[in-house]
C-alpha positions in Angstrom: -10.6 44.1 -6.1 -10.6 47.2 -3.8 -7.0 48.1 -3.2 -7.6 50.6 -0.5 -9.9 47.8 1.6 -7.0 45.8 0.8 -4.2 48.2 2.2 -6.5 48.4 5.4 -6.8 45.0 6.0 -2.9 43.9 5.3 -2.0 47.4 7.7 -4.4 46.3 10.4 -2.5 42.9 10.3 0.7 44.2 10.5 -0.2 46.1 13.5 -1.4 43.6 15.6 1.7 41.6 14.6 3.6 44.3 15.9 2.3 44.4 19.4 2.0 40.7 19.7 4.2 38.6 22.4 6.2 36.0 21.3 4.5 31.6 20.7 6.7 28.1 20.5 6.7 26.3 17.6 4.5 23.4 20.5 2.1 26.1 20.3 1.6 27.0 16.5 1.3 23.1 16.0 -1.5 22.8 18.8 -3.8 25.6 16.9 -3.8 23.0 13.8 -6.8 20.9 13.6 -7.0 18.3 16.9 -6.3 14.5 15.8 -9.7 13.4 16.2 -10.4 10.1 14.4 -13.2 8.3 16.6 -15.7 7.9 14.2 -19.3 9.4 15.5 -18.3 7.8 19.3 -22.1 8.0 20.9 -24.1 8.7 17.7 -26.7 6.8 16.2 -25.2 7.5 12.5 -21.6 7.3 11.5 -19.9 10.9 11.2 -16.1 11.7 10.4 -13.8 14.4 11.3 -10.6 15.3 9.7 -7.5 14.6 11.8 -4.7 17.7 11.4 -2.5 15.2 9.1 -5.5 15.9 6.2 -4.8 18.9 6.8 -1.3 18.9 6.4 -1.4 17.3 3.4 -3.4 20.0 1.5 -2.0 22.9 0.6 -2.7 26.0 2.4 -3.8 27.9 -0.9 -6.6 25.6 -1.0 -9.7 26.2 -0.3 -11.7 24.0 2.5 -13.8 22.0 0.5 -10.4 19.8 -0.2 -10.2 18.5 3.6 -12.9 16.4 3.7 -11.5 14.4 0.3 -9.7 11.0 2.3 -12.5 10.6 4.8 -15.2 7.1 4.1 -17.9 7.4 1.4 -16.5 11.1 0.1 -15.0 12.7 -2.9 -14.5 15.4 -3.6 -12.8 17.3 -7.0 -12.3 20.6 -8.5 -11.0 22.4 -11.5 -7.4 22.6 -9.9 -5.5 22.2 -6.8 -6.1 25.3 -5.3 -9.6 24.9 -5.6 -9.9 27.9 -7.2 -13.5 27.5 -10.0 -16.5 27.0 -8.2 -18.2 26.0 -11.9 -15.9 22.9 -11.7 -16.3 21.9 -8.1 -17.8 18.4 -6.9 -18.6 16.9 -3.2 -20.0 13.3 -3.8 -20.8 11.2 -0.4 -22.3 7.9 -1.0 -24.1 8.4 -3.8 -25.5 11.6 -3.7 -23.4 15.1 -5.1 -23.4 18.5 -4.9 -22.1 19.8 -7.9 -22.9 22.3 -10.9 -26.1 20.3 -11.7 -27.1 18.9 -8.8 -27.4 19.7 -4.8 -28.0 16.6 -2.6 -25.8 17.0 0.2 -26.4 20.0 3.6 -23.7 22.9 4.2 -23.5 24.2 7.3 -20.6 27.0 9.4 -20.3 26.1 12.5 -24.2 25.0 12.8 -25.5 27.5 10.3 -26.6 27.2 6.9 -24.5 27.9 4.5 -27.7 29.0 2.3 -27.2 26.9 -0.6 -24.5 25.2 -2.6 -25.5 25.8 -6.3 -24.0 27.8 -8.6 -26.6 30.4 -9.2 -27.0 32.3 -5.8 -25.1 29.3 -3.6 -22.0 29.7 -1.4 -19.7 26.3 -0.7 -17.9 26.6 2.5 -14.8 27.6 1.0 -16.2 31.0 0.3 -17.3 31.6 4.5 -14.1 29.9 6.3 -10.3 30.5 5.1 -8.2 26.9 5.5 -6.2 29.0 8.1 -9.2 29.5 10.7 -10.7 25.8 10.2 -11.4 24.4 13.5 -12.7 21.0 12.2 -14.8 19.1 9.9 -17.4 16.6 10.8 -19.4 14.5 7.9 -22.6 13.1 9.0 -23.2 10.6 6.4 -26.4 9.2 5.8 -29.3 10.0 8.4 -26.9 12.4 10.7 -28.0 14.6 13.1 -32.0 15.6 12.9 -30.8 18.7 13.8 -28.9 19.6 10.9 -30.5 22.9 8.9 -30.7 22.5 5.0 -33.0 22.3 2.4 -30.5 19.6 0.7 -29.9 16.8 3.4 -31.0 14.3 1.3 -27.6 12.6 1.9 -25.9 14.0 5.1 -24.6 17.1 6.2 -20.8 18.5 5.7 -20.0 20.9 9.1 -17.4 23.4 8.7 -16.5 24.4 12.3 -14.5 27.2 12.7 -11.6 27.6 15.4 -12.0 29.4 18.8 -9.3 32.0 20.0 -6.4 31.1 21.6 -5.9 31.7 25.1 -3.5 33.6 25.0 -1.9 36.5 22.7 -0.4 35.6 19.6 0.2 36.1 15.8 1.0 34.7 12.7 2.1 35.2 9.7 2.4 32.3 6.5 3.7 33.0 3.2 3.1 30.8 0.5 3.9 30.1 -2.9 3.4 27.2 -5.8 3.4 26.7 -9.2 1.0 28.0 -11.6 2.4 31.3 -10.0 -0.2 30.8 -7.0 0.5 32.6 -3.8 -1.0 33.9 -0.6 -0.2 36.1 2.3 -2.4 35.2 6.0 -1.9 37.3 8.8 -3.8 35.8 12.0 -3.9 38.3 15.5 -5.7 36.3 18.7 -5.5 38.0 21.6 -6.1 36.1 24.2 -7.7 36.6 27.1 -8.9 40.3 27.5 -11.4 41.6 29.9 -11.6 38.6 32.3 -13.5 36.3 30.3 -13.7 37.2 26.4 -11.0 36.1 23.7 -10.5 37.5 19.9 -8.7 36.6 16.8 -8.6 39.1 13.5 -7.7 37.8 10.3 -6.7 38.8 6.6 -6.1 36.4 3.5 -5.3 37.6 -0.1 -4.6 34.7 -2.4 -4.1 34.4 -6.4 -2.6 31.8 -9.1 -3.4 31.5 -12.6 -4.9 27.6 -14.5 -2.8 25.1 -14.9 -3.7 24.5 -18.6 -3.3 28.2 -20.6 -1.5 29.6 -17.6 -3.8 32.4 -18.7 -6.3 32.6 -15.6 -7.0 36.0 -13.5 -8.0 34.3 -9.8 -7.8 36.2 -7.3 -9.7 36.0 -3.3 -9.4 38.4 -0.4 -10.7 37.0 2.6 -11.0 38.9 5.8 -12.4 37.4 9.0 -13.1 38.0 13.1 -14.3 35.7 16.0 -14.9 36.4 19.6 -15.5 33.6 22.7 -16.8 35.4 25.8 -17.5 32.4 28.3 -20.0 33.5 31.2 -20.9 31.6 34.3 -23.9 29.8 33.4 -23.1 29.6 29.4 -20.9 30.7 26.5 -21.3 33.8 23.8 -19.6 33.1 20.3 -19.9 35.6 17.3 -18.0 35.5 14.2 -17.6 37.2 10.6 -16.3 37.1 7.5 -15.9 38.9 4.4 -14.8 37.0 1.2 -14.4 38.7 -2.5 -12.8 36.0 -5.6 -12.2 36.4 -8.7 -12.3 32.8 -10.7 -11.5 32.3 -14.3 -13.6 28.9 -15.4 -12.4 25.5 -16.4 -14.6 23.8 -19.2 -15.5 20.3 -19.3 -14.9 17.7 -21.8 -17.9 15.2 -23.5 -16.2 12.3 -25.0 -13.8 10.4 -24.1 -12.6 10.6 -27.1 -11.5 14.3 -26.8 -9.2 13.2 -23.1 -7.7 10.5 -24.9 -6.1 12.8 -27.2 -5.6 15.6 -25.3 -5.4 14.6 -21.6 -5.0 18.2 -20.7 -6.4 20.4 -22.7 -10.4 21.5 -21.5 -10.6 23.9 -24.9 -10.7 27.5 -23.5 -8.4 29.9 -25.0 -5.6 31.8 -23.8 -5.4 34.0 -26.2 -7.7 36.3 -28.2 -7.8 35.5 -31.7 -10.9 38.0 -33.0 -13.0 35.6 -34.7 -16.0 35.2 -32.4 -16.9 31.7 -32.8 -13.1 30.7 -31.6 -13.5 33.4 -28.6 -16.3 31.9 -27.4 -13.9 30.3 -25.6 -11.6 32.4 -24.4 -11.0 31.5 -20.5 -11.3 35.2 -19.1 -14.2 35.7 -20.5 -15.3 32.7 -18.7 -15.3 34.1 -15.2 -17.3 34.0 -11.7 -17.4 36.4 -9.6 -18.4 37.0 -6.0 -18.7 38.4 -2.4 -20.2 36.9 0.3 -20.5 38.2 4.0 -21.4 36.0 6.5 -22.0 37.3 10.9 -23.9 35.6 13.0 -24.0 34.9 17.2 -24.8 31.7 19.1 -26.0 31.2 22.2 -24.8 28.5 24.6 -26.3 28.2 28.3 -27.0 25.8 31.2 -30.1 27.2 32.7 -29.9 24.9 35.4 -28.2 21.6 36.1 -30.9 19.5 33.2 -32.1 21.7 30.8 -29.2 24.0 28.1 -30.7 26.1 25.8 -28.9 27.3 22.4 -29.9 30.4 20.2 -28.7 32.0 17.1 -29.1 34.8 15.2 -27.4 35.6 11.5 -27.1 37.1 8.5 -26.1 36.8 5.2 -25.4 38.3 1.6 -24.2 37.3 -1.1 -23.5 39.2 -4.6 -21.7 38.0 -8.0 -22.4 37.6 -11.2 -21.2 34.6 -14.2 -19.9 35.6 -17.0 -20.0 33.8 -20.6 -18.3 35.9 -23.9 -21.5 34.6 -27.2 -20.3 34.9 -30.2 -23.0 37.2 -31.5 -25.2 40.3 -30.5 -28.6 39.6 -29.8 -30.5 41.8 -32.3 -33.7 43.2 -29.6 -34.9 46.6 -31.6 -36.2 47.0 -35.0 -34.0 50.0 -35.9 -34.7 49.8 -39.9 -32.1 51.3 -42.4 -30.6 53.2 -38.8 -27.9 51.0 -37.8 -27.5 48.3 -35.3 -28.3 50.2 -31.9 -26.5 46.7 -30.4 -24.0 47.9 -31.9 -24.0 50.9 -32.1 -24.4 51.5 -28.4 -26.7 54.3 -26.4 -29.8 52.8 -25.6 -30.5 49.5 -23.4 -33.6 47.3 -24.1 -35.5 45.8 -20.7 -37.3 42.6 -21.3 -38.7 41.8 -24.8 -37.5 38.9 -26.9 -35.0 38.1 -29.8 -35.7 39.3 -33.2 -32.4 37.9 -34.8 -29.0 37.6 -34.5 -25.9 39.9 -35.5 -22.8 37.8 -36.6 -20.5 40.7 -38.6 -22.1 44.6 -39.3 -20.4 46.6 -42.2 -19.0 49.8 -41.3 -22.0 52.1 -40.2 -23.4 49.4 -38.0 -25.5 47.3 -40.5 -26.3 43.6 -39.8 -24.7 41.9 -43.2 -25.9 38.2 -44.5 -23.0 35.7 -45.8 -22.1 34.8 -48.7 -25.0 32.2 -49.5 -22.5 31.0 -52.3 -20.0 30.0 -49.3 -19.8 27.0 -47.1 -17.1 27.5 -45.3 -17.1 26.8 -41.0 -15.0 27.9 -38.4 -14.2 25.0 -36.4 -13.8 24.7 -32.2 -14.6 22.1 -29.9 -18.0 22.2 -30.5 -17.6 21.5 -34.0 -18.2 23.5 -37.2 -19.4 26.3 -37.1 -21.5 27.2 -40.6 -20.8 30.1 -42.6 -22.4 32.7 -40.2 -19.7 32.8 -38.5 -17.1 32.8 -40.8 -15.3 35.8 -41.3 -14.1 34.6 -44.7 -18.0 34.7 -46.3 -18.9 38.1 -45.4 -17.6 41.2 -47.9 -14.4 42.6 -47.3 -14.4 45.0 -44.3 -17.0 43.0 -42.3 -16.9 43.8 -39.1 -17.2 41.3 -36.3 -20.0 41.6 -33.5 -19.7 40.2 -29.9 -21.5 39.8 -26.3 -20.1 39.7 -22.5 -23.0 38.7 -21.0 -23.5 38.9 -17.2 -25.8 36.6 -15.1 -25.9 38.8 -11.8 -26.7 37.1 -8.7 -27.8 38.5 -5.6 -28.9 36.7 -1.8 -29.7 38.3 1.5 -31.4 35.7 4.1 -31.3 36.2 7.5 -32.2 33.6 10.4 -32.9 32.3 14.3 -31.8 29.0 15.6 -33.4 27.9 18.7 -32.0 24.4 20.3 -32.8 22.6 23.9 -31.8 19.7 25.6 -33.7 18.3 28.7 -32.3 15.4 30.8 -34.7 14.2 32.8 -35.2 9.6 33.9 -38.2 8.4 33.6 -38.5 5.5 35.6 -35.4 5.5 37.0 -33.7 5.4 33.4 -32.0 8.2 31.9 -33.5 10.6 28.9 -32.6 13.1 26.9 -35.1 15.3 25.4 -33.7 17.2 22.3 -35.6 19.7 20.1 -35.8 22.7 18.4 -36.4 25.8 15.9 -34.8 27.5 12.7 -36.6 30.1 11.0 -35.0 31.7 7.8 -36.1 34.5 5.2 -34.6 34.7 2.0 -34.6 36.8 -1.1 -32.7 35.9 -4.0 -32.1 38.4 -7.2 -31.4 37.5 -10.8 -31.1 39.7 -14.0 -28.8 39.1 -16.4 -27.7 42.2 -19.1 -25.5 41.4 -22.7 -22.3 44.2 -23.3 -21.3 44.5 -26.7 -17.4 43.6 -26.6 -16.0 46.7 -27.6 -13.8 45.5 -30.2 -14.0 41.7 -31.0 -11.0 42.2 -32.9 -8.9 43.0 -30.1 -10.1 41.9 -27.1 -12.9 41.3 -24.0 -13.0 44.5 -23.4 -16.4 45.5 -22.7 -19.2 48.5 -23.1 -19.9 49.6 -19.5 -23.5 50.4 -20.4 -25.5 47.3 -21.5 -27.6 46.9 -24.6 -30.0 44.6 -23.4 -31.5 43.4 -19.9 -33.2 40.4 -20.9 -34.7 40.2 -17.8 -35.0 40.7 -14.1 -36.6 38.9 -11.2 -36.9 37.7 -7.6 -37.5 35.0 -5.3 -38.7 35.6 -1.4 -38.8 32.6 0.0 -39.0 31.6 3.6 -38.3 28.2 5.6 -39.6 26.9 9.3 -38.2 23.6 10.4 -38.9 22.0 13.6 -37.3 18.8 15.2 -38.4 16.9 18.3 -35.8 14.0 20.5 -36.5 11.5 22.6 -33.3 9.5 23.6 -33.7 6.9 26.2 -30.9 4.8 28.3 -31.1 1.6 29.2 -28.4 0.0 31.2 -25.5 0.0 28.1 -28.5 0.3 25.3 -29.5 3.6 24.0 -32.5 4.4 21.7 -34.1 7.6 20.2 -36.9 8.1 18.5 -37.2 11.5 16.3 -39.5 13.6 14.3 -38.9 16.5 12.1 -40.2 19.1 9.3 -40.0 21.6 6.7 -42.0 24.6 5.8 -40.6 26.4 2.4 -42.5 28.6 0.9 -40.8 30.0 -2.3 -41.8 32.5 -5.0 -40.4 34.3 -8.5 -41.4 38.6 -8.8 -41.0 39.1 -11.9 -39.5 42.7 -12.3 -40.5 43.5 -15.7 -43.8 42.3 -15.1 -43.4 40.4 -18.9 -44.6 36.8 -17.1 -47.0 35.9 -14.6 -45.4 35.7 -10.8 -45.8 32.2 -9.2 -45.2 30.6 -6.5 -44.3 27.2 -5.2 -44.3 25.4 -1.3 -42.9 22.8 -0.6 -43.8 21.6 3.0 -42.5 18.1 4.0 -44.6 15.5 5.4 -43.4 14.9 9.1 -39.8 13.3 9.1 -38.9 10.1 11.3 -36.0 9.4 12.6 -34.9 6.2 15.5 -31.4 4.8 16.8 -30.1 2.5 19.0 -26.4 2.3 20.3 -25.4 -0.7 22.6 -22.1 -0.2 24.2 -21.4 -4.0 24.1 -19.4 -5.9 26.6 -15.7 -5.3 24.8 -14.4 -2.4 25.9 -14.8 0.2 23.5 -16.8 -1.6 21.4 -20.4 0.1 20.1 -23.2 -0.9 17.8 -25.4 1.4 15.9 -28.0 1.7 13.9 -29.9 4.2 12.5 -33.1 5.2 9.5 -34.4 8.6 9.2 -35.8 10.2 6.2 -35.1 13.1 4.8 -35.9 16.2 2.6 -35.0 18.3 -0.3 -37.3 21.9 -1.0 -38.6 22.4 -4.0 -35.7 25.7 -5.2 -35.8 28.8 -6.7 -34.5 27.0 -10.0 -37.5 25.8 -10.5 -39.1 28.7 -11.0 -37.2 30.3 -13.0 -38.3 29.2 -16.3 -41.7 31.1 -16.7 -43.3 29.0 -19.1 -42.2 26.0 -17.1 -45.3 23.8 -16.0 -45.2 23.8 -12.3 -48.2 21.6 -11.6 -47.6 18.1 -9.3 -44.3 19.3 -8.7 -43.3 17.3 -4.7 -40.2 17.6 -3.2 -37.4 15.4 -2.8 -36.8 13.0 -0.4 -34.7 9.9 0.8 -34.6 7.1 3.7 -31.5 5.8 4.6 -30.8 3.2 6.6 -27.4 2.9 8.8 -26.0 -0.5 10.5 -22.2 -0.3 11.6 -19.6 -1.1 14.9 -17.1 1.3 16.0 -14.3 0.1 18.6 -12.2 3.2 20.0 -9.0 2.3 22.5 -5.7 4.4 23.3 -4.0 4.5 20.2 -6.6 2.6 17.7 -10.5 3.6 15.8 -12.0 1.3 13.4 -15.5 1.2 12.0 -17.6 -0.7 10.0 -20.8 0.3 8.3 -23.4 -0.7 5.9 -25.6 1.1 4.7 -28.8 1.8 2.2 -30.0 5.3 0.7 -33.5 5.4 -1.2 -33.9 9.0 -3.3 -37.2 9.4 -4.5 -39.4 11.6 -6.3 -36.1 13.0 -8.0 -36.6 16.5 -9.9 -36.0 17.1 -13.9 -36.2 19.3 -16.3 -37.6 18.6 -20.1 -36.0 21.5 -22.1 -37.9 22.3 -25.5 -34.2 22.9 -26.8 -31.3 21.7 -27.5 -28.0 22.5 -29.4 -24.2 22.0 -29.6 -22.4 24.5 -27.3 -23.6 26.6 -24.7 -26.7 27.7 -25.7 -26.6 31.5 -24.4 -30.1 32.3 -24.9 -31.5 29.3 -22.7 -34.8 29.3 -22.9 -37.7 29.5 -21.1 -40.4 26.7 -22.0 -40.6 22.9 -20.5 -41.9 20.6 -17.6 -40.7 19.8 -14.5 -41.6 17.2 -13.2 -40.8 14.2 -10.3 -39.2 11.5 -12.1 -37.9 8.1 -10.5 -34.6 8.6 -8.0 -31.2 7.0 -6.7 -31.4 3.4 -5.4 -27.8 3.4 -3.5 -25.9 0.5 -0.3 -22.4 -0.1 0.2 -19.9 -1.0 2.7 -17.6 1.8 4.6 -14.4 0.5 6.8 -12.2 3.2 8.6 -9.1 2.3 10.4 -6.7 5.0 12.7 -3.8 3.4 14.2 -0.9 5.0 15.9 2.0 2.7 15.1 4.3 4.4 17.5 4.7 7.7 19.4 5.1 8.8 15.3 4.1 7.0 12.9 0.5 6.4 11.5 -1.5 4.5 9.6 -4.9 5.7 8.8 -7.2 3.8 6.1 -10.7 3.9 4.5 -12.2 1.5 2.2 -16.3 2.3 0.5 -17.8 -0.2 -1.5 -21.3 1.5 -3.2 -23.1 0.1 -6.0 -26.0 3.2 -7.3 -28.5 2.7 -9.4 -31.3 4.3 -10.8 -34.5 3.3 -10.0 -36.7 5.2 -13.3 -40.0 6.8 -12.8 -41.6 4.2 -14.3 -43.0 6.1 -17.4 -40.6 4.6 -20.3 -41.6 7.9 -23.1 -40.2 10.3 -19.9 -37.2 7.6 -18.8 -36.3 7.4 -22.4 -36.4 11.4 -22.8 -34.0 12.0 -20.5 -31.8 9.1 -21.4 -32.4 7.2 -18.2 -32.4 3.0 -18.2 -33.1 1.9 -15.0 -30.2 -0.1 -13.3 -28.0 1.6 -14.9 -25.4 3.0 -12.4 -25.7 6.3 -11.4 -23.3 9.3 -13.0 -20.4 9.9 -11.4 -20.5 7.6 -9.0 -17.2 5.7 -8.0 -17.9 2.0 -7.2 -14.8 2.1 -5.5 -13.2 4.3 -2.7 -10.2 3.6 -1.0 -7.2 5.1 0.7 -4.3 4.8 2.5 -2.5 7.4 4.8 1.0 7.2 6.7 1.8 9.9 8.4 5.2 10.9 10.6 5.6 13.1 13.9 8.9 13.9 15.2 10.8 17.3 17.3 11.9 18.7 14.1 10.8 17.0 11.2 7.5 15.5 10.2 5.7 13.9 6.8 3.3 12.0 5.2 2.1 10.3 2.3 -1.3 9.4 1.3 -2.4 7.1 -1.4 -6.5 7.6 -2.9 -8.0 5.5 -5.0 -11.3 6.3 -7.3 -13.1 3.0 -9.1 -14.8 3.8 -12.1 -16.9 6.0 -13.0 -20.1 6.6 -15.3 -20.2 10.3 -17.2 -23.4 9.6 -19.6 -26.7 8.3 -18.1 -26.7 5.3 -20.6 -23.4 4.1 -19.2 -21.6 3.8 -22.6 -18.2 5.9 -21.7 -16.6 5.6 -18.4 -14.0 7.5 -16.5 -11.6 5.5 -16.0 -10.4 4.3 -12.1 -7.6 6.8 -11.1 -5.0 6.6 -8.2 -3.5 10.2 -7.1 -0.7 10.3 -4.1 -0.7 13.2 -2.1 2.9 14.1 0.4 3.8 16.9 2.0 7.3 17.2 4.3 7.8 20.0 7.2 9.8 21.6 9.5 10.0 23.1 13.0 12.8 25.5 13.0 12.8 26.9 15.9 14.3 23.3 16.9 17.4 24.1 15.4 17.6 28.1 16.4 15.8 29.8 19.3 16.2 33.0 16.6 13.2 30.7 14.5 11.0 29.3 17.4 7.8 29.7 16.2 8.4 29.5 12.8 8.4 26.5 9.9 8.1 25.2 6.8 5.6 22.7 4.8 6.1 21.2 1.4 3.3 20.2 0.2 2.7 18.1 -3.1 -0.8 17.3 -4.4 -0.5 14.0 -7.4 2.5 13.5 -6.7 2.9 10.8 -9.6 1.1 13.5 -11.9 -1.8 11.1 -13.0 -4.0 11.9 -16.1 -7.6 11.2 -15.1 -11.4 12.9 -15.3 -12.1 14.3 -12.0 -16.0 15.9 -11.2 -18.1 14.1 -13.7 -21.6 16.2 -14.7 -24.0 14.0 -16.9 -22.4 14.0 -20.4 -18.6 16.2 -19.1 -16.1 15.6 -17.2 -13.4 18.2 -16.2 -9.7 16.5 -16.3 -8.1 16.5 -12.4 -5.6 18.3 -11.8 -1.9 17.7 -12.4 0.8 17.6 -10.0 1.9 20.9 -8.0 3.8 21.3 -5.3 3.5 24.6 -3.5 5.7 25.8 -0.3 4.5 27.8 3.1 6.0 29.9 5.3 5.0 30.4 9.1 6.5 32.7 11.6 4.1 32.8 14.9 5.1 36.3 17.3 
């Protein structure tokens, strides 16, 4: 982290606090997420928004990803309660997933595309929005909104919306502390109305924590953001900017049910340096994610006439960072003869090329050593026995261990334009609305990988600043264009919609070392159709809705990452979603029942020619990408939100889901991938059930929620089951201003996640799973001025 920048941001925040006018605890409460639990009223698809109670159930130290976990059809798992690990984060909706290895759900920030949710070059919502600045989160399951701007929206879109500035001047300070050395400082200053028609806020936050397993991670996040809103006679102008800088030390998945049964609170990453590379490749501080994200946008929303609305937006996003590992060897790139290994001795960098060997141990002159062939002893870790090459006891006395610190550097820069219009008219006396829009984005992602010698592998993970090998350096320029058009016709109580959209996506690979040929993939979709209806039934507040949509995921630049891959005949992934539902809304009661069916086709998979136990640090560049079948899913979602009294609210949701693999139609391919048509999809629970009870009075407020997650399969052949589990979260707060006028605007909030300390498997990817976070308590104090 940049210390000068931290002090500057803190100084600005403190200065604005000192100049602010007082507000009440009621003002602070009103600034939180509004209690809006009407499920997509007036739309042909099901959608859900988080409530204030859902916000309070999560620690303020956590990420915004966790807020949606209790919504129907949604499951969120992160490595810990605080969301300090992108590597282990998983979001799933109705059988579609955003995880380490798959991205099938779209994400937007105030309607602006996030640029992808993958680990290498993507950014999830918590990189753009601080929990203190979230206004609402809308999850459009399945068919979603036709205007959604995402390359990944096979299974719906999540829109994270920042809150607008307040009309009155206000400052807020929030201090939080929690288990596992967690702490957070948050400042925000709202200007109130200025210049007659404008208002703004600026915020700063810093939070840190260690991991919950070895308690040795050094996680830290710094976030600065600002928003401006100007209201004009004919419309509104909004501008937003955020900067996020984060360092995360990762959690690791486990690879068998037996491991979890024997060690339910151990991911086998280590907290202490042993001096033996085969063991220290699992050193937690060497498994790291570093990212910086800058996002800025301007949006205009104008009523040009009584019947014509025009919205336009411009945005810019910059993302850079790296992912770290500590391979237990040096890669021999240069033939140094008998002069000692330059990779160990330093002083030169090899650019490109390929390995000629592996260096495990060297002598005092830097010459690579070979182990005693009569020695068969091994070093053992979770990956298994090392063999004698990694065992220091199999070398002559004085052998020096050699080890690497591997960095994969990611950079991404993109800018884009959005245009949307709505035109309301009449046809034969019937209300008619036409919507249309255009999205264009230009993006370039750069990725290079370098290997650094760990300075002294017997002492710790410090590494030489100059790499001994830059393995590759590539650039991936891309352009994206989307258009859409939708017509809605209202006939008495019936509204019919018909729409179409199309994507044009071009992706290229440029090898900056010119060791492989450049390549490109065009990912143009067919015209994708959507249709729906809404019928306002004779029962007041009740409406029937139905929708159908064809969705699309563009071929990503990850397909081009392996230069020797066969890229012929690759088609974009597609899905078809159908929904039928009934929603009812009254003054103190809302409920929804939705049946849905999804067909996911042209699923892209990669056949790798190389396999190995543990991490393949020198991952191969050959293999084949191709389309292999897909996934079928159908299910039922039930939702109920009921105000039992003026102070007590009941919330419940239930999801029943059946997701299965279709298969490729080629039994040999299916067997190679381990896919059995008809088997359940990895990582998707068959049932989700949430019950929450929330209470709010003038002085105290509190709540408790319980979520049941059904069985999930961890492997493709459905032999390993992650058992069902129940996680209970609870919170209790006080408005301190009710006790004394001197404390007006102050409150305390205690959150305990996983109250019963349930042991469970959280995120699941094919063949592995991360352990779920334990019981974690945190306390926040907020002061308003």
